[in-house]
N, C-alpha and C positions, 0 to 999 in steps of 0.2 A: 666849426661853422656849418649851419644847415642851410641848404639851398633847395628851392623847388621851382626851378625856372626852365621852361622849354627853350627859350632863346632870348636874345636881347630884344626888348620891345619897350615902347614908352609905357610908363605906369598909367593905370586908369585913374581918372579923377576919384577922389574919396567917395563921392556919391554913388559911384558905380562899383565899388569894391564889395566883395562878399564879406558881410560882417562876421561870418562864422567860417573862415577858410579851413579847409582840411589840413591836417598835419601832413608833412611830406609822405610819411608811411601810409597814412589813411588814403591820401590822394592816389598813391601808387596802387594800393589794394583795390580801390574803386575802378581805376583804369584797367587793371588786370581782370577784374570780374566782368567788365563789359566785353573784353576780348574773349574770355572763355565762353560767355553767353553767345557771342557771334559764332564761335566754332560749333557749339551745341545746336545752334539753330540751322546749320547747314544740313541738307539731306545726308543720311548716313553713308550713301555711296558716292557722295560728291568729293572730288579731290580738294585738298586744302592748300591754298597759296596765300602769300602776303599781298596786300594791295599797297604797293609802294610807288610813289611818283618818281623817285630817283633811284639810281643804283650805280655802284662802281664795278659791276660785272661787265665783262666784254665777251658775251656770247649771246647769240640770238635765242629767243625762247618761242616755243610754239604758242600761237594765240589760243586763248581759251575764253569762253563766255562764263565760266564758273566764277561766282563771287569770291572776292579775296577778303582776308582778315585785315581790318583797318588798324594798323599799328601806329598811325600818325600821332597819337597822343602820348606815346611812350618816349618822350624826348626831354625828360627832367633829370637834372643833376640833383639827387636827393640829399646828399650830404658829402661834405669834404671834412675829414677829421685830421687836422694837422698833427695831433698827438700820436695817433696810431699810424699816420701816413697812409690813409686809405680813402677811397671815394666810393660811394654807392651811387650807381647810375642806372637809368633805364636803358633798355636795349637799343633804342634808336637815337640815343645821344651821340652826336658827332664828336670826333676828337677835337674839333675847333671849340665846341662848347666846353668840353672837359678841360682842355688846356686853359681856357679863359677863366674857368672856375678854380683851378689849382695854382696857377702862377702867382696870384696875389698872396698865397701862403708860402711862396718860395718852393713849390713842389710841382712835379710833372709825373705823368705815367712813365713807367720804366721803358716802354717802347711806344713811340708815337708814330704811327704810319704816316706816309708822306703827304697824303691828300686830306684836306680839311674836312670833307664831308663823308669820309669813311666813318661808319658807326662803330661803337665799341662792340655791340653784339655781332656786327658783321665781321669785324676783325678777329673775333674769337671763333666764330663758327666757320669762317673762311680763311683764316690765317692773315698775318701781316708781318712786316719787317721794317727795320730802319737801322740807322747807323749806330744805335746802341745795342743791336741784337747780338753782337759778339760777346756781350756780358749779360744782357737781359733776356736773351732768347727771343721768342715771339710773344705777342700780346697775351695769348692764353696762359702763358707761364707765370704771369703775375696776377692772375685771377684767384681770389680766395674762395669765392662761392658764386654760384649762378642759379637763378630761378628760371625754370624752363617750362613753357607750355608745350606739352607733348602732343603728338598726333592723336593720342587716345583721349585728349581733353583734360589730362591731369595737369596741375601746377605743382612741380616738384622742386625742392631745394637741393641742389647737388653740390657736395663738398668732397674733397679728397679723402675724407675719413668717415663718411656716413653711408647709409644704405644705397645711395645713388652715386657712389664713387665711380662706378663703371661709366655712367653717363657723363660725369664730370670730365673724365679722361678721354672719353670717346666723342665728346661734342666738337672739339676742334677738327676742322676739315670735313664736317658733316653737312655744311652749307644749308642748314635749315631743314634737312631731311629727317632729323630725329626730334625736332621741336624748335621753338623760337625762344631766344633769350629775352626775358622780361626785365630782369634786374641782375646786375653784376656788382660785386665788390672787388675792387682792384687795388693793388699796391701802388704807392707813389714813392718818389725819391726826391731829395733836395736838389735844387738848381742854384746857379749863381746868375747874375744879371746878363752876362755876355758869354759868347763862345768865340774863342780864337781859332781861326782856321789856318792850317798850313797845307798847301797844295804841293806835292812832291812829284816831279815827273820821272818816269822810267821809260826806257826804250826797248826793254827786253822782258817778255811776259814771265819767264821763270823767275828772274830777279824780283819782279813786281810782286808775284804771289808769295815768294819767300819772305819778303819784307812785310807783306800784309799779315802773314802767319806769325812772324816774330812780334810785330806790334801788338797783335791781339793777345798773344801769350804773355807778354810782359806788362800789359795794362798801362801803357804810357800815355794813353789818350782816353777821353770820355766817349768819343764818337769816332768811328772809322767807316768810310765808304770810299768809292772810287769812280772814276769816269774814264772810259776808253774811247778815244777818238779815232784810233787806227792801230794797226799791228805794232807800230813803233812809237806810239804816243799814248801812254797810260799814266793817269794821275791817281795818286793815293791822297785822300783828304783826311787829315787828322784834326779833330775838333777837341778843344779843351775848355772847360768852364773857367771863367776868370771874373774877378770882381770889377775890373776897370778895363776900358778900351780907349786907346789914343784917338781912335776915329771909328766910325761905323759906316758900313755900306748899306744901301737900300735897294733890294731887289723885288720890291712889292709893286713897282709900276714901270718906270722907264728903262731900267737896266735889267739885264737877263743874267740870272745866276750862273748857269752852266758855262756861259761865255767867260765869266770872270775867273774860272778855274785856270784858263790859259793865260790870263792877264795879270794875276796877282799871286805872288808866292805866299803872302800873309794877308789875312783879311779878318775883320771883326764884324759880328752881327749880334744884335740883341737876341736873347734866347728865344723869344717868340718868333722872330724873323728866321732864326736858324731852323726851328722846327718846321716852318712852312716854306723854306727856301725853294723847294721843288714845286710847290703848288701853283705859284704865279704863272708858270709856263708849262705846267703838267710835265715836269722834267724839261724836255725839249720838244714835246709833241705839238706845242702851239705853233711851231715853225711851219707845219703843214697847213695851218689855217691862216697864214700870212700876218700874224699879229706880233711878230718880233721886230717889225719896222717901227722906228721911233715915232713917226708921224701917226701911224695907226694906234700906237699905244697912248699917245696924247689924246686922241679922239675917244678911245674907249674908256680911259680912266681905270684906276686900280680896282674898282668894284666889279668890273667885268672880266678882269684878268684873273680867272679862277678856274680850277680844274672842273668844277661842276658845270660851269658854262660851256667849256670845251666838250665835256662829255655829251651834253645835249646836242651840240652841233654834229658830233661824230655819230651819235645814235641815229639822228635824222638822216645823215648821209648813208649810213649802212642800211637803214630800213628802205630807202628809196634807190639805193645803188647809183647815186648821182655821180660820184667820182668815176666809177667804171663806165658809166654812160658817156661821160665827157672823154675818157680815154679812147673808147671805141670810135667816137666821132672824129677824134684827132688821129686815128689810125694806130694807136698804141695797143700793146698787149694788155690783157686783164691782169689785175694784181691780186695777190693773196695776202690777206691780213695775217701777220705773225705778231701776236701780242702775248708775250710770255714772261713769267718769272720762274726760274728754276734754281734748285740748289744742287751743287755737285761738291764732292769732297775737295778740299783745297789742293790735295796732291794731284787731282785730275783737272784743276782749273785751267792750266795753260793749254792742255789738250782740247778742252771744250772751247776756249776762246779761239784757238786756231780753226776748229771746226766752224765756228760762227763766221769768221772772216772769209772762209772758203765757200760756205754754203748759203749763208743768210746775209745778204748785203745791206745791213742796217748799221747806222752809226749816228750818235754815240751809243755805248752800252753802259748800263749802270752796274756797278760792282758793290756788293754789300756782304760782309762776313756775318755768319750766324753760328752760334753754338748753343746747344740745349742748355738751359739755365740750371735745371735740376738733374744731375746725372743719375739719380736713383728713380726717376719717374719714366713712365712709358705713355706715349700718346699714340694709341694704336692705329688711328686712321692716317697718320702722317709721321711715320717712324723715322727718326734720325738717330745715328749712332752718337750717344752722349759723349764719347771720347774723341769725336772727330769735329774739327772746324770745317764748316761748309762755306761755300761762296755762292751767294745769290747773284745770278745774272738777270738783269732786266733789259729786255729789248722789245721795242714796240713800234710797229709801222706796217707798211705794205711793201711787198717785193714783187717784181714782174714774174708772172707765171703763165706763159703762153698756152700751156696745156690745160690750164684750169685745175680745179681740185685742191687738195690739201697737201701737196708734196712736201713743202718746206716745214709745215707743222709736224708732219709724220717723221721727217728726218730729225727734228729736234727731239721728239719724244723717244725715238729709238736711241739716239746718242745719250740722252740723259739716263735712260734705263741701263745702257751698256756701262756707264761710268758709276753706277750705284747711287744715282741722285734721285730727286723728286721734282715733279712739275706741279706748280700751283694750279688749281682748277677754276680760277676766276674767269679764264678766257676759254675759247673753244678747245675741246679735247677730242682726240680721234682714236684712242686706244680701242681695240676690240674688247669685248666684255670679259673674256678670260684674263687677258693681260691687266685690265683695269683692276679687277678684284684681287689679283695677285699683288699688285703694287700698293693697293690701298686697303689691304687686310679685310677682304670680304667676309671671312668667317667671324671676326670680331664685330663687324658692322651688322651682320644678320642677327647676332645675339642681342645687340642693343635694339635693333628694329623690332624684333619679336617681343621685347619687353615693353617698349615705349610707343610703338605704333603697330600693334598686332593686326589691325584691320587694314593697314596699308593706306591710310588717308593721305599721307605725304608721298611725293615722288621719292623713289629710292635714289641713292647717290649716283649710280651709273645713269639712270634715266634722266636725272636733272642735269648732270654735267656733260654727258656725251650724247644721249639719244634724243633729248628734248629740243629738237631744232624745228 
């Protein structure tokens, strides 16, 4: 089936339709050509950035008056092929769009990041993870090819076996500093109509992580993640595809998914609702915005209970420091934002969780196992041991910090490095430059940069993720 749709919208009357519409591929080539022309029209010494209205990044950016590349038209699902189980999509297609295009064929991406408006290109250049990652790895591991607009103005097709293979493997975790994904071909896998959930409580972290490792090794579930509410209240959630459900729950409006983990041993969700179970309340972060009260949810309606709405509220708050101003007026200490996803080896997971409980007073904590899908491949900018199961810890919020600064974030970074883990770069990062390049393979990055952005039109990875505040 071939699609060429940027989003769900009412069809135009026949009188307004283009009598000679472009084929999906021709339409994509035309949009790509316009973007390349924009880049070439910029002054040769002007920095290149994307002009995006929304983002799922959580780090401040230095303001700039430089014009950005308008990628807003690259939102088309070009083709879903149920025979080869692949989809061709443009870089700004959201996972919500992609899932809605693939589910009618009984298919889904191998890994669907938790938030609806994460884009496919963003998840590949900036990494992603979900409860299928213990078997499917990260989103970039199910990409078959990607078309990239480089900082040097080239459009190149990168595959694992062609002359741009180094870019193919180096693109993940480059955060748009080597180029922008224009089109991606991704693998899909079959789904069934429902997911049966089993929430298993543990009281001791070592037993919890031992069971998580055993479950992932034996492959007894299709999805595995977990939620930690406290040092002795840990839940492992096992999801299994099923063709029938005796009942289904609904966490798209009035009820809150993460609360149900404590309330139900067994639960059932339609597959689409399962994939977006965390989006309605941004995991649990909507709590800080006061929208988990039933009366408030009734007033807002399900269309406003979405992660992209919450992100805009939080971005406004951070830009104007409203929360910290209110705290100062009330006599409270300033707070430090600690928004992190990190991966540590499963053997060190209990130690890291103990560190979190002692040093970073945030609850709940999300747990998600991940293993590299292809043991014979290397992804140089985010290297994981292919023989090791890692545990992703997601913790997001603010913590009191009377002294100001970034003390808690630096503690996290030091502990993750000590345990042989990695920190995702979507939020604020505080490594010194030497440590950063050691952890994220500066030598490999510079080789790619000299090939694909020799004039330095794009910010380098350190400047974009650490210094550009």
